[in-house]
C-alpha positions in Angstrom: 0.0 0.0 0.0 1.4 3.4 -0.9 1.7 5.7 2.0 0.6 8.6 -0.2 -2.8 7.0 -0.9 -3.3 5.8 2.7 -2.9 9.4 3.8 -5.2 10.7 1.1 -7.8 8.1 2.1 -7.7 9.0 5.7 -8.0 12.7 4.9 -11.1 11.8 2.9 -12.7 11.0 6.3 -11.5 14.0 8.2 -8.7 16.5 8.7 -5.8 15.0 10.8 -2.5 15.7 12.3 0.5 13.6 11.2 0.6 11.9 14.6 -3.0 11.0 14.3 -2.5 9.5 10.8 0.2 7.2 12.1 -1.7 6.3 15.2 -4.8 5.5 13.1 -3.0 3.2 10.7 -1.3 1.3 13.6 -4.4 0.8 15.6 -6.9 0.1 12.8 -4.9 -1.3 9.9 -2.0 -3.0 11.6 -3.2 -6.4 10.3 -2.4 -5.3 6.8 0.2 -2.6 6.9 2.6 -0.7 9.2 4.2 2.7 9.0 6.7 4.8 10.9 7.0 8.5 11.6 10.0 8.7 9.2 7.6 7.8 6.4 4.7 10.1 7.4 6.2 13.6 7.4 8.2 13.4 4.2 5.0 12.1 2.5 2.9 14.8 4.0 5.4 17.4 2.7 5.4 15.9 -0.8 1.6 15.7 -0.9 1.4 19.4 0.1 4.0 20.4 -2.5 2.0 18.4 -5.1 -1.1 20.3 -4.2 -2.9 17.1 -3.0 -3.3 18.3 0.6 -3.1 21.5 2.5 -1.6 22.2 5.8 -2.9 24.7 8.4 -0.6 25.5 11.3 -2.7 25.8 14.5 -1.6 28.0 17.4 -0.3 26.3 20.5 -2.6 25.6 23.3 -2.8 27.9 26.4 -0.5 25.5 28.3 2.3 26.2 25.9 2.1 23.1 23.8 3.8 22.9 20.3 2.3 24.3 17.2 0.2 21.6 15.4 -0.2 21.1 11.7 -3.6 20.0 10.5 -3.8 18.4 7.1 -6.8 18.3 4.8 -7.3 16.9 1.3 -7.7 19.3 -1.6 -9.9 18.8 -4.7 -6.8 17.8 -6.6 -6.1 15.2 -3.9 -9.6 13.9 -4.1 -9.3 13.4 -7.8 -5.9 11.7 -7.5 -7.2 9.4 -4.8 -10.3 8.6 -6.9 -8.0 7.7 -9.8 -5.9 5.4 -7.6 -9.0 3.8 -6.0 -10.3 2.7 -9.4 -7.0 1.0 -10.5 -6.2 -2.6 -9.8 -3.9 -3.2 -6.7 -0.2 -3.0 -7.3 0.6 -6.5 -6.1 -0.8 -9.3 -3.8 -0.6 -9.1 -0.1 2.7 -10.0 1.5 3.0 -10.9 5.2 6.2 -9.5 6.7 6.2 -10.5 10.3 9.6 -10.8 12.1 8.1 -13.4 14.4 7.2 -15.7 11.5 10.8 -15.4 10.2 12.1 -16.4 13.6 9.5 -19.1 13.8 10.9 -20.7 10.6 14.2 -21.3 12.5 12.9 -22.3 15.9 14.0 -25.9 15.2 17.6 -24.8 15.6 17.1 -23.3 19.0 15.8 -24.1 22.4 12.2 -25.3 22.3 11.5 -23.8 25.7 12.4 -20.4 24.5 10.4 -20.9 21.4 7.3 -21.6 23.5 8.0 -18.5 25.5 8.1 -16.4 22.4 4.9 -18.0 21.1 3.3 -17.2 24.5 4.4 -13.6 24.0 2.8 -13.5 20.6 -0.4 -15.1 21.9 -0.6 -12.4 24.6 0.0 -9.6 22.0 -2.7 -10.9 19.6 -5.2 -11.5 22.5 -4.8 -7.8 23.5 -5.0 -6.7 19.9 -8.2 -8.8 19.4 -9.7 -7.3 22.5 -9.0 -3.8 21.2 -10.3 -4.5 17.8 -13.6 -6.0 19.1 -14.0 -2.9 21.4 -13.4 -0.6 18.4 -15.8 -2.6 16.1 -18.9 -0.7 17.1 -17.3 2.5 16.0 -16.4 1.0 12.6 -19.9 -0.4 12.1 -21.1 3.2 11.6 -18.4 4.2 9.1 -20.1 2.3 6.2 -20.0 -1.1 4.8 -16.3 -1.0 3.6 -14.9 0.1 6.9 -17.1 -2.4 8.8 -16.0 -5.2 6.5 -12.3 -4.3 6.9 -12.8 -4.2 10.7 -14.3 -7.7 10.4 -11.3 -8.9 8.4 -9.0 -7.6 11.1 -10.9 -9.5 13.8 -11.0 -12.7 11.7 -7.3 -12.5 10.9 -6.5 -11.9 14.6 -8.7 -14.9 15.6 -7.1 -17.1 12.9 -3.6 -16.2 13.9 -4.4 -16.9 17.6 -5.8 -20.3 16.7 -2.7 -21.0 14.6 -0.4 -19.9 17.4 -2.2 -22.0 20.0 -2.1 -25.1 17.7 1.6 -24.5 17.0 2.4 -24.1 20.7 0.6 -27.3 21.5 2.3 -29.3 18.8 5.8 -27.9 19.7 5.2 -28.7 23.3 4.1 -32.2 22.5 7.1 -32.7 20.2 9.5 -31.4 22.9 8.0 -33.8 25.4 8.3 -36.8 23.1 11.9 -35.9 22.4 12.7 -35.9 26.1 11.0 -39.3 26.5 13.1 -40.7 23.6 16.3 -39.6 25.2 15.4 -41.3 28.5 
């Protein structure tokens, strides 16, 4: 997913600060894409230079907070986003998960530590699932596409948890059998 179009898409919903854009992507679209601040602000600058968004600098709060920059989409941005939206996707989905790469090589390491890392992932995905389910009611009212995407996030989370639990069980059983064979 292009950062440029993710930003334009979010600004179609409402005006946002750069921090809010990053936070929104992480909280609500983490199951399909991730982003860092080093990517956000250069893209916001480029989008503004291209006339696709406009930036309004807001005065600091009474308590002396920093100036905030509020971004909104321009008519040219809406047109560019609409053009992109009608095109076929660039490529199929790729899963890039550092845990899965590590999982590939767990057989070369300590199975006890592998189980601990799997438990960490289970806890992480359980917390994420809880958050997604709590946010679901908000997404239900954003239209059919937002609701369906929220459902996909929940379903993927549940599927991943099921896989992790099954993997944990099988690895634990395999480790126990290996201990019995050595005895």
